[in-house]
C-alpha positions in Angstrom: 0.0 0.0 0.0 1.3 3.5 -0.6 -1.4 5.7 1.1 -1.4 5.3 4.9 -3.9 8.4 5.7 -5.7 11.4 4.1 -6.6 14.2 5.8 -8.2 17.5 5.1 -6.8 21.2 5.8 -8.2 20.8 9.2 -6.5 17.8 10.4 -9.7 15.8 10.0 -9.1 12.0 8.9 -11.0 11.5 5.8 -9.5 8.0 5.0 -6.9 5.6 7.0 -5.8 2.4 6.0 -6.8 -0.6 8.1 -3.9 -3.0 8.8 -4.7 -6.8 8.0 -2.2 -8.9 9.3 -2.0 -12.2 7.6 0.8 -14.7 7.9 1.8 -16.0 4.3 4.7 -18.2 5.1 5.1 -21.1 7.4 7.8 -20.6 10.2 9.0 -24.2 9.5 9.5 -23.9 5.7 11.3 -20.4 6.3 13.7 -21.9 8.8 14.4 -24.9 6.5 14.8 -22.4 3.5 17.5 -20.2 5.9 19.4 -23.1 6.6 19.7 -24.3 3.0 20.8 -20.7 2.1 24.1 -21.4 4.2 25.3 -23.4 1.3 26.8 -20.6 -0.9 29.7 -20.6 1.9 30.4 -24.2 1.8 33.5 -25.4 0.0 32.1 -29.1 -0.1 29.5 -28.0 -2.8 32.4 -27.2 -5.3 32.4 -29.6 -8.2 32.4 -28.1 -11.7 31.8 -24.7 -10.1 32.5 -22.9 -7.0 29.7 -22.1 -4.6 29.2 -18.2 -5.0 30.3 -17.2 -1.5 32.9 -19.8 -1.2 35.7 -16.9 -1.4 33.8 -14.4 0.7 33.5 -16.4 4.2 32.2 -14.6 7.0 33.0 -15.0 10.8 29.5 -16.2 11.7 26.6 -17.9 10.0 24.6 -16.2 7.4 22.2 -17.0 4.8 22.9 -15.5 1.3 21.8 -15.4 -2.1 23.8 -13.6 -4.9 22.8 -12.8 -8.7 24.6 -11.4 -11.6 23.5 -10.1 -14.9 24.9 -8.0 -17.6 23.8 -5.2 -16.0 23.6 -5.7 -12.2 25.4 -8.1 -9.6 24.0 -8.1 -6.1 24.4 -10.0 -2.9 21.8 -10.3 -0.1 22.0 -12.2 3.3 20.6 -12.1 6.7 20.8 -14.0 10.0 18.5 -13.5 13.1 20.5 -9.8 13.7 20.9 -8.4 10.3 19.9 -8.1 6.6 22.6 -6.9 4.4 22.7 -6.2 0.7 25.2 -5.3 -1.9 24.5 -4.1 -5.2 26.8 -2.9 -8.2 25.4 -1.4 -11.7 25.0 1.7 -13.5 22.0 3.9 -13.4 22.1 4.5 -17.0 21.9 0.4 -17.6 25.4 0.5 -19.0 26.6 -3.2 -19.0 29.1 -4.4 -16.3 32.3 -4.9 -18.2 34.8 -6.6 -15.6 34.7 -9.7 -13.6 35.7 -7.2 -10.7 32.6 -5.2 -10.9 30.6 -8.5 -10.7 32.6 -9.6 -7.5 32.2 -6.3 -5.5 28.7 -6.9 -3.8 30.1 -10.3 -2.1 32.9 -8.5 -0.9 30.3 -5.5 0.5 28.4 -8.2 2.1 31.4 -10.0 3.6 33.2 -6.8 4.8 29.6 -5.6 6.3 28.8 -8.8 8.0 32.2 -9.2 9.6 32.1 -5.8 10.9 28.5 -5.9 12.5 28.3 -9.5 13.6 30.3 -9.9 16.7 29.0 -13.3 18.1 27.4 -16.5 16.6 23.5 -16.1 16.4 21.6 -18.5 14.2 17.9 -19.9 14.1 17.0 -22.8 16.4 15.3 -26.0 15.7 11.9 -26.3 16.6 9.7 -29.2 17.6 8.7 -29.8 14.1 11.9 -29.7 12.4 14.9 -32.2 12.9 18.5 -31.8 11.8 20.3 -34.6 9.7 23.8 -34.9 8.5 23.8 -35.7 5.0 26.5 -36.3 2.3 25.6 -33.7 -0.2 26.7 -35.8 -3.0 24.9 -39.0 -2.5 22.1 -37.8 -0.4 22.6 -40.3 2.4 23.1 -39.9 6.0 27.0 -39.2 6.9 27.9 -38.5 10.5 30.3 -35.7 9.5 28.1 -34.7 6.6 26.5 -31.2 6.1 23.6 -30.4 8.5 20.1 -30.2 6.5 16.9 -29.3 8.3 13.7 -31.3 7.6 10.2 -31.4 8.7 9.4 -34.1 11.0 
């Protein structure tokens, strides 16, 4: 919505938006997705390509998503304390011409995350979710595998 309230010249309210709070996402699904979005930092996923944040490690756990086009490069990440974003592009839609320009948002994200976050803070499992360590290549249980969260 863009209009919160309309008043006349005397301050009388002619219209005021009424908020309708409605939960759109389930907490369990959001927790599972957050845990999955820690994967871009994990070297174990290096196969034919490197995980997008592997070279931009943060001191503490963050979920992140990056994206690059010919015209924009961005990196957005979060944890319970912060939501951080870095973007590079030109206002006149010129193309990004160097690989350095495309890496800058990841470095911005890493620097902000390491500057702001001073202790570990990550989401907690609830009674509906279980953590299982899995080998990401085989999908089978592995005692020293990557921790994935699943609905019980």
